C-alpha positions as CSV (number, residue, x, y, z in Angstrom):
1,M,-16.8,-12.8,-38.9
2,N,-14.0,-13.0,-36.3
3,A,-13.4,-10.2,-33.9
4,N,-10.5,-7.8,-34.5
5,P,-7.3,-9.3,-32.9
6,G,-6.7,-6.0,-31.1
7,Q,-10.2,-6.3,-29.5
8,Q,-9.6,-9.9,-28.5
9,Q,-6.3,-8.9,-26.9
10,S,-8.0,-6.1,-25.1
11,A,-10.7,-8.4,-23.8
12,V,-8.1,-10.9,-22.6
13,S,-6.2,-8.0,-20.9
14,A,-9.3,-6.8,-19.2
15,E,-10.1,-10.2,-17.9
16,T,-6.6,-10.7,-16.7
17,A,-6.7,-7.3,-15.1
18,Q,-9.9,-8.2,-13.2
19,R,-8.5,-11.5,-12.0
20,L,-5.3,-9.7,-10.8
21,Q,-7.4,-7.1,-9.0
22,D,-9.6,-9.7,-7.4
23,A,-6.5,-11.8,-6.3
24,M,-4.8,-8.7,-4.8
25,K,-8.0,-7.7,-3.0
26,R,-8.3,-11.1,-1.4
27,L,-4.6,-11.2,-0.5
28,R,-4.7,-7.7,1.1
29,A,-7.7,-8.7,3.1
30,R,-6.0,-11.8,4.3
31,L,-2.8,-9.9,5.2
32,R,-4.9,-7.4,7.2
33,S,-6.6,-10.3,9.0
34,E,-3.4,-12.3,9.7
35,S,-1.4,-9.2,10.9
36,G,-4.0,-8.1,13.4
37,Q,-4.7,-4.9,11.6
38,H,-8.5,-5.2,12.2
39,A,-7.9,-5.1,16.0
40,V,-5.9,-1.9,15.7
41,G,-8.9,-0.1,14.2
42,L,-7.0,1.6,11.3
43,T,-8.2,1.5,7.7
44,A,-5.8,0.4,5.0
45,T,-5.4,4.0,3.9
46,Q,-4.6,5.2,7.4
47,L,-2.1,2.4,7.9
48,G,-0.5,3.3,4.5
49,V,-0.2,6.9,5.6
50,L,1.3,5.9,8.9
51,V,3.8,3.7,7.2
52,S,4.9,6.6,5.0
53,V,5.2,8.9,8.0
54,V,7.3,6.4,9.8
55,R,9.6,5.7,6.8
56,E,9.7,9.3,5.4
57,G,9.2,11.5,8.4
58,P,9.3,14.3,9.1
59,V,7.3,14.8,5.9
60,T,4.7,17.2,4.6
61,A,1.1,16.3,3.8
62,A,1.7,17.1,0.1
63,R,4.6,14.6,0.0
64,L,2.4,12.0,1.7
65,A,-0.4,12.6,-0.9
66,A,2.1,12.0,-3.6
67,L,3.5,8.9,-2.0
68,E,0.1,7.4,-1.3
69,H,-1.4,8.4,-4.7
70,V,-4.4,10.0,-2.9
71,S,-5.8,13.5,-2.6
72,A,-4.7,16.1,-0.1
73,Q,-8.1,15.8,1.5
74,A,-7.7,12.1,2.0
75,I,-4.3,12.7,3.6
76,A,-5.8,15.3,5.9
77,Q,-8.6,12.9,7.0
78,S,-6.1,10.1,7.7
79,L,-3.7,12.4,9.5
80,A,-6.6,13.7,11.7
81,V,-7.3,10.1,12.8
82,L,-3.6,9.3,13.3
83,K,-3.1,12.5,15.4
84,A,-6.2,11.7,17.5
85,A,-4.7,8.3,18.2
86,G,-1.4,9.8,19.2
87,L,0.5,8.1,16.5
88,V,1.7,11.2,14.6
89,H,2.2,14.9,15.4
90,G,3.0,18.0,13.3
91,E,5.5,20.8,13.8
92,P,6.0,23.9,11.6
93,D,8.5,23.4,8.8
94,P,11.6,25.4,9.6
95,K,12.0,26.2,5.9
96,D,8.4,27.2,5.4
97,G,6.3,28.0,8.4
98,R,3.1,27.7,6.4
99,K,3.7,24.0,6.1
100,K,3.7,21.3,8.8
101,L,6.1,18.4,9.0
102,M,4.5,15.2,10.2
103,S,6.5,12.9,12.4
104,A,5.6,9.5,14.0
105,D,5.4,8.8,17.6
106,P,7.8,6.0,18.7
107,S,4.7,3.8,19.4
108,A,3.8,4.2,15.7
109,A,7.0,2.6,14.5
110,E,6.5,-0.3,17.0
111,L,3.0,-0.8,15.7
112,I,4.1,-0.8,12.1
113,D,6.8,-3.2,12.8
114,R,4.4,-5.6,14.5
115,L,1.8,-5.4,11.7
116,L,4.3,-5.7,8.9
117,N,6.1,-8.6,10.6
118,G,2.8,-10.3,11.0
119,R,2.1,-9.9,7.3
120,S,5.6,-11.1,6.3
121,S,5.3,-14.1,8.7
122,F,2.0,-15.1,7.2
123,L,3.4,-14.8,3.6
124,A,6.5,-16.8,4.4
125,R,4.5,-19.6,6.0
126,A,2.0,-19.5,3.0
127,I,4.9,-19.7,0.5
128,D,6.5,-22.6,2.4
129,E,3.2,-24.5,2.5
130,V,1.6,-23.7,-0.9
131,V,4.4,-23.0,-3.3
132,A,6.4,-26.0,-4.5
133,P,10.2,-25.6,-4.5
134,E,10.2,-25.7,-8.3
135,E,7.7,-22.8,-8.4
136,R,9.7,-20.4,-6.2
137,E,11.4,-18.9,-9.3
138,D,7.9,-18.2,-10.7
139,V,7.0,-16.3,-7.5
140,E,10.2,-14.2,-7.9
141,E,9.2,-13.4,-11.5
142,A,5.6,-12.6,-10.5
143,I,7.0,-10.1,-7.9
144,E,9.1,-8.4,-10.5
145,L,6.1,-8.1,-12.8
146,L,4.0,-6.7,-10.0
147,E,6.7,-4.2,-9.2
148,R,6.8,-3.1,-12.9
149,L,3.0,-2.8,-12.9
150,A,3.1,-0.7,-9.8
151,D,5.8,1.6,-11.3
152,A,4.0,1.9,-14.7
153,D,3.6,5.5,-15.8
154,L,0.9,5.5,-18.5
155,G,0.7,9.3,-18.6
156,G,-2.8,9.5,-17.3
157,G,-4.5,9.7,-14.0
158,A,-7.8,8.2,-13.2
159,I,-10.2,7.0,-15.9
């Protein structure tokens, strides 16, 4: 007997999901390496939080947790490291003194610019070297699909 078509599709989707996850993991690791992130000593999570503080700041820890899709505890841990490194600081929220607004030190913005420029530079060079001109449109379509996947609201949280 043949398997149910829905089960076959689900198996293909699971295999595709695993391949995509593996490819993204390898690309993220390569980008960290090429940008010099390893030398900075920040984890990917800490760097993500720092980017959000630079872009959104002044910002509350709760807002950072929502932006990064992590727990308040994870944000607190990352912020503690970033504070100790002198990259962020907190001040009482003038609207609600129980909350702190996190802001980035100017050195943090410079660091983020350097790291993100390193990543972009690597990707631009890799696209120029690896992607044929006739495949450039495919890359644009893949980016659009990845953006849609990132924005997907499936109504659930973790498994």
